[in-house]
N, C-alpha and C positions, 0 to 999 in steps of 0.2 A: 378203874371202876371197881375191880375185885378187891383191891386193897382197902377201899373205903368201906366195903361191907364187913371186913374182918376186924380183929382187935389188935391193932398196932403192928409191932415188928414181927411177932410170931406168925401172924396171918400173912404178912408180906413174904416171909421166908418160905412158907408153905406154898404160896402161889408160884414163887420162882422155882421151887423144887419140882412142882408139878409140870411147869412149862419146860424145864430143863431135864426132866426124867431123873431126878435125884432122890436119894433116900435121906432119912433123918441122920444117917451116919456120916453124911458129907458135911454137916454143919452143926454148930453147938452155940446156943445163946447164953451169954454170960450176963453179969449185972450191968455192965456198961458197954460191952462189946459183943460182937458176933464172931465166932471163930469158924473159919472155913478151911477146907483142905486147899492145897496149892493149886490143884487142877481146877477146882471150882472158882477159886479166886482169879485164876487166869482167864477162865471163861467169862466171869462177870466183868473183869477189866476189859476184855475184848469186846463184849457186848456194849459196855459203856463207851468205848472208843468208837464202835460202829454207830451208836446212838448220837454221839457228838458229831461224827462225820456226816451222818444223814441230816442232823439239824443244821450243820454248817452249810451243807449243800442246799437245803431249803432256804436258809437265810440268804445264801449267795444268789439263788434263783430269784428270791424276792427283791434283793438289792438290784440285781440286773434288770428285773422288770421295772422296778421303780426308776432306775437310771435310764432304761430305754424309754419309759413313758415320759420322763422329764426331758430327755434328749429329743424325743419326737415332738413334744409340745414346744421345746425351744426352737427346733428346726422349722416347725410349722409357723410359729410366730415370726421367726427370722425371715422365712421365705415370704410370708405375707408382708412383713415390713419392707423387705427388699423389693417386692413387686410394687408396693405403694410408693416407695422412693423412686423406682424407675419410672412409674407412670407420672409422678409429680415432676420429675426431672424432664420427661418428654413434654409434658404440658408447658413447663417453664421455657424449654428450648423452643417449642412451637410458638409460644407467645412472643419470645424475644425475636424469633425469625420473622414473624408477621409484622411486629412493630418496626424492626429494622428495615424490612422491605418497604413498608409504608413510608417510613421517614426517608428512605433512599429515593423512592418514587417521587415524593414531595420535593425533596431537595433537587433531584434531577430535573423535575419540571420547572422549578424556579431557576435553576442554572441554565436550562435551555432557553427560557424566556429572556434571561439577562444576556446570554450569549447572542441570541438573535438580535436583541436591541443593540448590543455592542457592535456586532458585525454591520448592522444597518447604519449606525452612526459613523462607523469607520468608512463604509462605502460612500455615504454622503459627504464626509470630510474629504476623502480622496477625490470624489467627483468635483467638489468645489475647487480643490487645489489644482486638479487637472484642467478644469475649465479656465481657471486664472492663468495657468501656464500656456494653454492654447491661445487664449486671448492675448497674452503677452507676446507669444510668437507671431501671431497674426498682426497685431497692432502694438508695437512696443510703447506707444504713447497714449494708451487708452485711459490711464489713470491721471493724465495731466489736463489742466484747463487750457483754454485758448490763450490766456495771457502767458502762462508758463511756456507753452509751445512757441509763442511769438518771441519771447525773450531768448529761448534756446535757438530758434531759427536765426535770429539776428547775431547771436554769438557764433554760431557755426559759419555764417556768411563772413563775419570778420576774420575768423580763423582761416577760411578759404582764401580770402584776399591776402592775408599774411603769408600763407603757404605759396600762393602764386607769386607774390613779390619776392619771396626767398627762393623761388624756383625749386621748391620741394614738391615735385609733381606727383610722387607717390602718395604723400599725405593729402595733396589736393584731390587726387582721384578717390581716396578713401572718404574724404569729406563730402565729395559729390554723391557717392553712393548713400551716405547717411542723410544727406539733405533731401534727396528725392522722396523717400517715405515720410520724412518730417514735414515736407511741404504739403504732401497729400493729406496727412493727418491734420495739419493746420487749416487747410481749406475745408475739411469736413467739420471741424469744430468751430469754424468762424461763425459768428452770429449772423443769421440770415436777415439781410436787408434787401430793399428793392433793387439797389444797384448790384449787389452780389447775385441776386436771383436773375436779373437780366443778363449778367455776364455768364452765368451757368446756362441760361437758355440759349444764348448765342453760341457757346461752346458746343452744346449738344446739337444745335441746328447745323453747325459747321461739320460736325462728325457725321450727322445724318446725310447732309448733302454729299460729303465725300464718299460715304458708303453707297449712295445711289449712283454716283458717278462711276464707281468701281464695279457696280452691279453686284455688290455683296448684300443681297437681299436678306440673308439670314441675320445680318447685323442691324438691319433697318427696323425690324419689329421691336426689339428691346429699346433701341434708341428713340423710336416714336412713342413708346409707352412712357419712357423717362421724360421726354419733352412735354407730353400732355400733362404729366404730373406736375412738372415745374410751372407750366402755364396756369394750372388750376390754383397754384399758390399765389398768384398775383392778386386774387381777391383778398387774401389775408394780409398782403403788404401793399396797400395802395400808395400812389404818389400824392404829392401836395395838390396837383391839378385835379386828380380824381376825387380827392376829398372835398375840394372846393366845389366841384361840379355836383357831388352828392349833397352837400349842404345847400346849394342853390336850388336843386330840385326839391329837397325837403321843405325849404321855405315857400316855394311856389305851391306845393301841395297843401301846406298849412293855410296859406292865404286863400286858395280856392275853397278849402273846407270852411273857412270863416265866412266867405261870401255866401256859400250855400247854407250857412248856419248848421253845418254838420260838425257840432262841437265834439262829438265822440271821435270822429275821424281826425279832427284837428288835434 
């Protein structure tokens, strides 16, 4: 500021002399240069070095402040971006977890329903197979008709006669064991006619009389029920005489209704 008030180089030299406590004998102004003593030149050079050092320190502080400011802005922005990315990743992970849990629950529900249906079908299948096996064990001939059983019965009788003729008593005994249940199954599947019904009634009546004679009264009740059931079946299987009698009675009733002019009843 003081140099601006003076006149050029001479004023600048006077100001420096005043600040450094110098006299005019320490320096001399030439046409193109300024001549200084060695001590003054070293002082000025030292002052210039201090000035440069101070300026360098100021510039360094400014640079560090700028670097710190930029670094703080970068760290802040990076931290914010990091927090944003973490939150976004957490949201995405939560969405994926929720969607995967929902899909898992849905698939598990469908799998459980399919598994329950499969187990139910398997149970029904095993039940049918077991029922067929039990029926087969109880009645080996349940799936055969009366004609097939009759043919098989006749074949086994012929085999039994051959075994007895060949004196193969072991084979004959085995055939007799097989013929007994076969005959029972054949009688159960025989078409029910009046003659067959009367034969069954007579057999049950014989068994009932025998139980009464032996005083086996516990056997009498089921035999009596069976006998009553067979007797009731006579109405479904009438004989020729019963049919003729029913026709005769019907004709008489029609004739009587015609005589009474009861055409509705006729």
